[in-house]
C-alpha positions as CSV (number, residue, x, y, z in Angstrom):
1,M,106.7,24.5,26.8
2,T,109.5,26.2,24.9
3,R,109.6,29.9,23.8
4,A,109.5,28.8,20.2
5,A,106.1,27.0,20.9
6,R,104.5,29.8,22.8
7,D,101.5,31.5,21.4
8,R,102.4,34.9,20.0
9,T,100.6,37.9,18.9
10,L,101.1,39.8,15.6
11,V,99.4,43.3,15.4
12,L,99.3,44.7,11.9
13,L,98.5,48.3,12.0
14,R,97.9,50.4,8.8
15,H,99.0,54.0,9.5
16,A,96.5,56.6,10.2
17,K,94.7,59.2,7.9
18,T,97.3,61.5,6.0
19,E,97.4,64.6,4.0
20,E,96.8,64.2,0.4
21,S,100.3,65.3,-0.7
22,N,103.5,66.8,0.6
23,P,106.1,68.9,-1.2
24,G,108.7,66.4,0.0
25,G,106.8,63.6,-1.7
26,D,104.8,60.5,-0.7
27,H,107.5,59.3,1.9
28,E,107.1,62.7,3.8
29,R,103.2,62.9,3.9
30,E,102.1,63.6,7.5
31,L,99.0,62.6,9.6
32,T,96.0,65.0,9.5
33,A,94.4,66.1,12.7
34,R,91.9,63.2,12.3
35,G,94.8,60.9,11.7
36,R,96.5,61.9,15.0
37,R,93.1,61.4,16.9
38,D,92.7,58.1,15.2
39,A,96.2,56.8,16.0
40,T,95.8,58.0,19.7
41,E,92.5,56.0,19.9
42,A,94.3,52.9,18.3
43,G,96.9,53.2,21.2
44,R,94.0,53.5,23.8
45,W,92.4,50.5,22.2
46,L,95.6,48.4,22.2
47,C,96.3,49.3,25.9
48,G,92.6,48.7,26.9
49,H,92.8,45.1,25.4
50,G,96.2,44.4,27.0
51,Y,98.3,44.4,24.0
52,G,101.7,45.5,25.3
53,V,104.1,45.5,22.4
54,D,107.5,43.9,22.8
55,E,108.9,45.0,19.4
56,V,107.6,47.2,16.6
57,L,108.6,47.0,12.9
58,C,107.7,50.3,11.4
59,S,108.0,51.7,7.8
60,T,110.4,54.7,7.5
61,S,107.6,56.9,6.1
62,E,106.7,60.0,8.2
63,R,103.1,58.9,8.6
64,T,103.9,55.5,10.0
65,R,106.4,57.2,12.4
66,Q,103.7,59.7,13.6
67,T,101.3,56.8,13.9
68,C,103.6,55.0,16.3
69,E,104.3,58.2,18.3
70,A,100.6,58.7,18.8
71,V,100.0,55.1,19.8
72,W,102.7,55.3,22.6
73,D,101.6,58.8,23.6
74,A,98.1,57.2,24.3
75,G,99.7,54.9,26.9
76,C,100.2,51.7,24.8
77,A,103.4,49.9,26.2
78,E,106.1,50.8,23.9
79,G,108.4,48.0,22.6
80,E,111.7,48.4,20.9
81,V,111.1,50.1,17.5
82,H,112.9,49.3,14.3
83,H,112.3,51.5,11.4
84,D,112.7,49.6,8.2
85,R,112.6,51.0,4.7
86,R,111.7,47.6,3.1
87,I,108.2,48.0,4.9
88,Y,107.5,51.1,2.9
89,N,104.8,50.4,0.3
90,A,105.9,46.8,0.3
91,S,104.3,43.6,-0.8
92,P,102.9,41.1,1.8
93,E,105.7,38.8,1.1
94,S,108.3,41.6,1.5
95,I,106.8,42.5,5.0
96,L,106.8,38.8,5.9
97,D,110.5,38.7,5.2
98,V,111.0,41.6,7.7
99,V,108.8,39.7,10.3
100,H,111.1,36.8,9.9
101,E,113.9,38.8,11.3
102,A,112.0,39.9,14.5
103,D,113.5,39.2,17.9
104,D,112.5,35.7,18.9
105,D,111.9,36.9,22.4
106,A,109.2,39.2,21.4
107,D,105.9,37.6,22.3
108,V,103.8,40.6,20.8
109,L,105.2,42.1,17.6
110,M,103.6,45.1,15.9
111,V,104.1,46.1,12.2
112,V,103.1,49.5,11.2
113,G,102.9,49.9,7.6
114,H,100.7,50.8,4.4
115,A,98.0,49.4,2.1
116,P,98.0,47.2,0.1
117,G,100.8,45.3,1.8
118,I,99.5,45.2,5.4
119,P,95.9,44.3,4.5
120,A,97.1,41.6,2.2
121,L,99.5,40.3,4.8
122,A,96.6,39.9,7.3
123,G,94.7,37.7,4.6
124,L,97.7,35.7,3.5
125,L,98.6,34.8,7.1
126,A,95.1,33.9,8.5
127,E,93.6,32.5,5.3
128,G,90.2,32.6,6.9
129,Q,91.1,31.0,10.1
130,G,90.1,32.6,13.4
131,S,87.3,34.9,14.3
132,E,84.4,34.9,11.9
133,E,83.4,38.4,12.9
134,G,87.0,39.6,12.5
135,H,87.1,38.1,8.9
136,R,83.8,39.8,8.1
137,A,85.0,43.1,9.2
138,L,88.4,42.7,7.4
139,A,86.5,41.6,4.0
140,E,84.7,45.2,4.3
141,G,88.1,46.8,3.9
142,F,91.2,47.8,5.9
143,P,91.1,51.6,6.2
144,T,93.6,53.8,7.7
145,C,94.2,53.0,11.4
146,G,92.9,49.5,10.8
147,I,94.3,47.0,13.4
148,A,94.4,43.2,12.7
149,V,95.4,41.1,15.6
150,L,96.6,37.6,14.8
151,R,97.8,34.8,16.9
152,Y,100.6,32.6,16.0
153,A,102.6,29.7,17.6
154,G,106.2,29.2,16.5
155,R,109.3,31.3,15.8
156,W,108.9,34.5,13.9
157,S,111.5,33.3,11.4
158,D,109.2,30.2,10.5
159,M,105.9,32.2,10.0
160,A,104.3,31.2,6.7
161,P,101.0,31.9,4.9
162,G,98.2,30.0,6.6
163,D,100.1,29.8,10.0
164,A,98.1,32.4,11.9
165,R,94.5,33.0,13.0
166,L,92.8,36.3,13.2
167,E,91.8,37.1,16.7
168,R,90.1,40.5,15.9
169,F,90.0,43.3,13.5
170,H,89.3,46.8,14.7
171,V,89.3,50.4,13.0
172,A,90.4,53.1,15.4
173,R,88.5,56.3,15.2
174,G,89.0,59.1,17.6
């Protein structure tokens, strides 16, 4: 089996709970104490389910950076992190464009971003395929520190709507 045909995992993580405002503007909003606990729990959950991450595509916002740090501090295997301004409050299509540029050697790719782009991307890629329980949970909403785990076979550069299946959906609370 070639690397391109291998089954891959895409982890879509919405940042953890943030402060309502920040004098520096939306981009500079930081996690609350609850947000830090939730992000740490997200790292524990990912680690406990064996999701070692090879590459991370993260928004440049302070809250997404802090979410990533807490995930790694909880023991989740840290992959190479790329901060990309294009993920900040992006549409699902724009986030998918960034995913297309992921390292093809990465079998587990995590994208840390914002609503509505991250939730919409999960729905766009899975289009109802995969875990019924996961889709039911996803239909109830994609709150802060929500984690959608999708499976995909192919090159990241070829990923298109409907190509993935939802393996599970989890909301981390610490």
